[in-house]
C-alpha positions in Angstrom: -100.8 6.0 -18.1 -101.5 2.3 -18.5 -102.0 -0.2 -15.6 -101.6 -3.9 -16.2 -102.0 -6.7 -13.7 -100.4 -10.1 -14.4 -101.4 -12.9 -11.9 -99.8 -16.3 -12.1 -98.9 -19.1 -9.8 -95.3 -19.1 -11.2 -94.5 -15.9 -9.4 -92.9 -16.4 -5.9 -93.5 -12.8 -4.7 -95.2 -9.6 -5.7 -93.2 -7.3 -8.0 -94.1 -3.8 -9.2 -92.4 -2.4 -12.3 -92.8 1.2 -13.5 -91.9 1.9 -17.1 -91.5 5.5 -18.1 -89.4 7.6 -20.5 -88.2 9.8 -17.7 -88.5 10.2 -13.9 -90.9 13.1 -13.5 -93.1 14.2 -10.6 -95.8 11.7 -11.5 -93.3 8.8 -11.2 -91.9 10.1 -8.0 -95.4 10.4 -6.5 -96.2 6.8 -7.4 -92.9 5.6 -5.9 -93.6 7.6 -2.6 -97.1 6.0 -2.4 -95.8 2.5 -3.0 -93.0 3.0 -0.3 -95.7 4.3 2.2 -97.7 1.2 1.6 -94.7 -1.0 2.2 -93.8 0.6 5.5 -97.3 0.5 7.0 -97.8 -1.9 10.0 -99.4 -5.2 9.0 -98.7 -7.1 12.2 -98.3 -6.0 15.8 -97.1 -7.9 18.8 -99.8 -8.0 21.5 -99.3 -9.2 25.1 -101.9 -11.2 27.1 -100.7 -12.3 30.5 -97.2 -13.9 29.8 -97.9 -14.7 26.2 -97.0 -12.7 23.1 -99.4 -12.9 20.1 -98.7 -11.7 16.6 -101.9 -9.7 15.7 -102.9 -8.9 12.1 -104.1 -5.3 11.8 -107.1 -6.7 9.9 -108.3 -8.4 13.1 -108.0 -5.4 15.3 -111.3 -3.5 15.9 -109.7 -0.5 17.7 -106.8 0.8 19.8 -107.4 2.7 23.1 -105.3 4.1 25.9 -106.1 3.2 29.5 -103.8 4.1 32.5 -100.9 5.2 30.2 -101.0 1.8 28.4 -102.2 1.2 24.8 -104.5 -1.8 24.1 -105.4 -3.4 20.8 -108.9 -4.8 20.9 -109.9 -7.7 18.8 -113.4 -9.4 18.8 -112.7 -11.4 22.0 -109.6 -9.9 23.8 -107.7 -6.7 24.6 -103.9 -7.0 24.1 -101.3 -4.7 25.6 -99.1 -3.3 22.9 -95.8 -1.4 23.1 -96.7 1.6 20.8 -98.1 5.1 21.6 -101.2 6.2 19.8 -99.3 8.8 17.7 -96.9 6.1 16.5 -99.8 3.9 15.5 -101.6 6.8 13.8 -98.5 7.5 11.6 -97.9 3.8 10.7 -101.2 2.1 10.4 -102.9 1.4 7.1 -105.4 3.9 5.8 -108.4 2.0 7.1 -107.5 3.2 10.6 -108.7 6.6 11.9 -108.2 8.6 15.1 -111.8 9.1 16.5 -110.9 10.5 19.9 -108.0 11.7 22.0 -107.6 8.2 23.3 -108.6 5.9 20.5 -108.1 4.8 16.9 -110.5 2.5 15.1 -110.5 0.2 12.2 -113.1 1.7 9.9 -113.6 -1.6 8.0 -114.9 -3.2 11.2 -117.6 -0.7 12.0 -121.1 -2.0 12.0 -123.0 1.1 13.0 -122.6 4.7 14.1 -125.3 6.1 16.3 -125.6 9.7 17.2 -127.3 10.6 20.4 -127.3 13.1 23.2 -125.0 10.7 25.1 -122.4 10.7 22.3 -121.5 9.1 19.0 -121.7 5.4 19.7 -119.7 3.0 17.4 -120.6 -0.7 17.3 -118.4 -3.4 15.6 -119.2 -6.4 13.4 -119.4 -9.7 15.2 -118.5 -8.3 18.6 -120.1 -7.0 21.7 -117.5 -4.2 22.0 -118.4 -0.6 21.4 -116.8 2.8 21.8 -117.5 6.5 21.5 -116.2 8.9 18.9 -115.5 12.5 19.8 -117.5 15.3 18.0 -114.2 16.7 16.9 -113.5 13.6 14.7 -117.0 12.9 13.6 -116.9 14.6 10.2 -113.7 12.6 9.2 -115.3 9.4 10.4 -118.5 9.9 8.4 -116.4 10.6 5.3 -114.3 7.5 5.8 -117.3 5.3 6.4 -118.9 6.5 3.2 -115.7 5.7 1.2 -114.9 2.3 2.7 -115.0 -0.9 0.7 -117.8 -3.2 1.8 
């Protein structure tokens, strides 16, 4: 299989073309993966007081539940969102990972993971915010951290 990238300012939008002599399982798998990428959430509406903000998922450190509400935490604020954690887990990009029963984090924003008797403390880049990961999800988190792009 050949992969070719053509970047030019003359293009108005991104276009992916697959050329093949037949539609086999490999082509079908590529199509499924591309469609999954396209349906992932990239922006989420967050509510703070009486104002609605459009939040880029790249700016979100983690999601957590509190009193039956779900909040998206950025470096400075916590926004109420109208999704459940299971919906987020299914639709967020691959850099998000469930780390406890009540939270999902953005692996790309993790600064450190400290294991102690008190728990598995996660600290974030350029933020005072921190959270704890459950032992149940620790192995997946370590694997995801080792695979991330820095």
